[in-house]
N, C-alpha and C positions, 0 to 999 in steps of 0.2 A: 446242731449252729456250733461251726469252732469258734470257741472264747479266745479274742485280742485281749492284748493286754490292757489295764485299765485306762482311763482317758487321764491326760496329764496336761497340766500346763506349761508353756515357756518358763526357762528363769532367764532367758533373754532374748532383747528381740531390737531391730532396727532397719532405717532405712539407710542403704551404702550407696554412695556416691560412685556409679561406674562409668561414670563421664558420658557425653553426648545430652545432656541433660536428663538422664535418666537417674533414677535412684532405685534401688530392688530391695524390697523388703525380705529379711529374714528372721530365722527365729531358731531356736535352740533350746532340745528337752531333755530330759533324762538327767545320767551322771555328767557335772563336766568334765571328771575324771575318766569316763569310759571311751569305748571304742568308737573312733568318730565314723557317722553315716551322713550320706547328704543325699536328698528325697527328691526326685526330679518329676515334677506334676506333669499329667497330659494335653492335648489339647490339638495345637498349641493354646495358651492363653486361658485353661481351665483355672489355674493357681492351686495352691495348696489348700488341704484342708485339717481339720484336727484328727477327724479319722486316722488319716495317713501317720499319724504318729504313733498309734497304737498296735501296728505291729512288730516294734520293739519292744525289747524289754530296758525299761527305764531305769534299771537300776546296773546295767551291761553296756546301755551305748549313750554316747553324746551324739543327739540326733540332729539335724540342720535341716529345714525344711525353707523354701524360698519362693516368693511369686515370680516368674519369669516378667522380662522388661515388657511393660505395657499390660498386665492383667493383674488383679487380686488387690493387693495395698500398696502394690509397686506404682510410682509415680514418674512419669506424667500417664494417664490410665488411655486405654487404645479404644475405649467408649466415646471418648472425645473426636469429635471429628477433627477439631482441630490440630489433634497429638499426631504428629509424623512417623511414618513408620520407617523410615529411611535408616534410620540404625537401628532395626531392630531384625535381625541375621540370626541363623543357626550361630554362625562366628561369634557374633557379640553375645550371647550366651555362654558357649562357650569358653570366653572371655571374662564373664561374670563371674562364672565358677572359680575360677583360677584365681581370679579377684578377692573372692568372699574366702575361700582356701586359706588365701592369705590373710585378711584380716582377720580371721578367727585364730589366726595359731596356728592350723592343724598341718602338719606334716605330710600324711598320706589317711585316703578316708575310702570306707565302701560306699558303695554309687547304685542306686536303685530308684527305678522308676518303670512306669508301664505305659505301653501304647504310643504315643509322640516321646515319652520319656523315656522309651527306651531308646530312639534315632538316639536324643540327645546325649543316654550315658553313653551311648556304645562310642557315638562323634568324641566326646570328651575324652574318654579312656582310650581310644585309637589315638589320639595326640598327646596323650600325658600319661601315658601305664604307670610311667614310676610315680603317679600320684594315687593309685588306684591300689586299693589291697584285695578285693573285690566285687564282684556283679552279681548283682541278684535283679533280673528283670522281666516281664511279664506283657502278655497279650505284644505279642514282637512285631514291630511294624521298623523298617531300615526307611521310610518315606524315599522308595523308588518310583519314578514314574509311572511306572507300570502296577503297583500297588495303592497308587491315588488313583488311574484310571480305573481298579478297578473297582474302590470304593463310591466312587462318585457314575459312573456307569456300568461297569461290567456286572456288579450284583443288581441294578435295575431288572435285570432277567428273571427274578425271582420278584419282583414289584415293580410291574411294567405301568400300573396304575400311578404309582406314586411315584415312580422316575419318570412320567412323563410330565405329571404337576412339577414336578424338580427341574425338568429342561424347561418346559414354558417359562417358569417363574425365570430361569436365566437369561432367554431369548436367544440364545447361543449353544452349540453343541459344545463347545469348551466351557463346562459349567462353571470350573472350579474359577479359571480367567474373570467369567462372567458375571459371577458371584464377587470374586475381589473388585472390580469396579462398581458395582452396585452400592458395597457395602462403603465405598468412598460418594455417594450419592447422598446428601441431606435428606432428600425426600423421599428415596425408595430403600435407604437401608434399613428401616425396621422391617419392611415387609421382606425381605430377601434375608434378614436374619431371620425369622419366621419360620422362611421356607427351607433354609438350610437348617433347622435344627429339627423341623417337620421330618426331612429326609433322615438326618442321624438316628432319630428314634425310630426310623422305620427300619432299616438297616438292623438296628438293636429287636427289634418285637418278637425276634421267633428266639430269641436266647432262655433259657430255662430260667424262670423266677422274673422274667419280664414284667413290668405292672398291666393289671386290667386295664383292657382297651386302646394298649400301644400296639395297633396293628395297621398293617399298609392299606388295604381296603376302606380303613375307618379315617385315619389320620390325615386330614386335609391342608393340616395347618392353619386353617382359621380358628380353630378353637383354642389357641395359645394365647390371645390377650398380648397385649404391647412387650416389646423385649425390654427386658431392664438392663444395667449397666454391664453386668457379669456375660450375658450372653451376646449384645453387641461385641465386647471384647472379645470373647470367645470366640465368633463367627468371624469377624474380621482380621484377629490373625491368625485364624486356622486357613482362610482363605490367600493371604498373604506369605505364608509359609509355602501352603502346598501350591499356587501357581508357579512359584518358584521350585518347586521340588525338592523346599528344605535348602537351597543354594548349593545342593551335594551331586557329586558327578553321581551318574546312575550305576548302581552296583557298588559303589564307592564303601558303604559299610559295610558290605559282606566281605567285598575284594579285601579289604585291608584287614579284616579278623585276624589273619595270622600275629598282627602285631600286640594280641592279647594273650598271648601264646606266657603261657604260669600264671597268668590270672587266674584264681578260682573260680568259675560261672556258673548260675543258674539259669535256665531259662526255661519262664514256666508259661503255658498257652493251652487252650481250649482249643481241641478239636472242632466244636460247633462254633466258630469265632467266623461270620460270616464275613466282618470286617473287615480282618487281617489273616487272611487263609492262613493253613498250618504251614506252608509251602516255604513261607519267608524263616521260620525259626527253625524249620529242620534245614535249611540252606543256609542259616547262619550257623547252626552245630556242627553241620558238616565241616566251616571253612573256620571255627573258631577251637584250636587245640586244646584236648581236656574238658569243653565246656560239657554242662550236663543239662539233656534236653528231656524235660516233664511232659506230657501231654495228657490233658484229661479227656476223655472221650465224652465227658458227658455236659461239659459246660463250655461256652462261648466266651464274649471279650470280657465280660464282668468277672467283677471276683465270688466264686463259687467256695464251698465249703475245702474242697478236695485244695483248690488254688492256694485258700487261704493258709491252709494246713500244710501246704510243700512249703508258700513262704515264711512262716513264722519256723518251720526246722531249720530252713538254710538260715535264716537270720539267726538262729539259735544256735546252729554250729560252728558259723562266722566268727559269731560272738567270743570263743572259747580262744 
């Protein structure tokens, strides 16, 4: 078992007014005089967690974490059906990062993230390469429509029973757009969130180390209980972003990877990742001059020991 750095608490935190009625929660931990790094969580809409602090040496890093618009401790919260998502797009999140960087007086920072956080990290870095020192990303996703279609349709060939339940819950072959509509329906959003989460867990059910009982043939979503606010926000934001393919031109993140030339980058991926097939990570590495692609043959989307070790090593190297 790979040992992470000891748990730490933030030495500062706050709510940053980013406009449009939104206030984004942020926190800083580690060494106030250390190397700045910002952590971008996945989802969209999962929020940051205390465990994310532990991949950094607290003596050498000034770690910035934030809850992206609408989730975690940011306000207003997307679990509230009265919260408009009009001003919650990828462009808004990128602008929030710049506003936070300026608010904290940081000139340049290392950017890291996983899954959806990878997409956000890459989009930010491609638009503001002069603000980025290094990039460390894992569970590589660029939010292409082809990737979204695989995750919510194509991978169903491995789990036909579960996918049929998922599709029936949508009532439409365009399942992502249908669930986005359902999440806006006060009478149906709870059941939609449970069904969406059941599918997400099904796709991860074959992962090494997946929780016992997480299996497509058994998990109908009916045993999950009512969704809490965190799950409601996660599903509402995920369907909102993915129904619009992140408001990104198809293939733009990989197409524009040349803008990252000169920025050291480490891409960490599991070959057994059914939700984000390794081809995306490979295509990105091919398009990004100087990027280092590390593929663990025995892990999936989640963090395994090998992937953790690679990330710790990369962050240790860049701290110097």
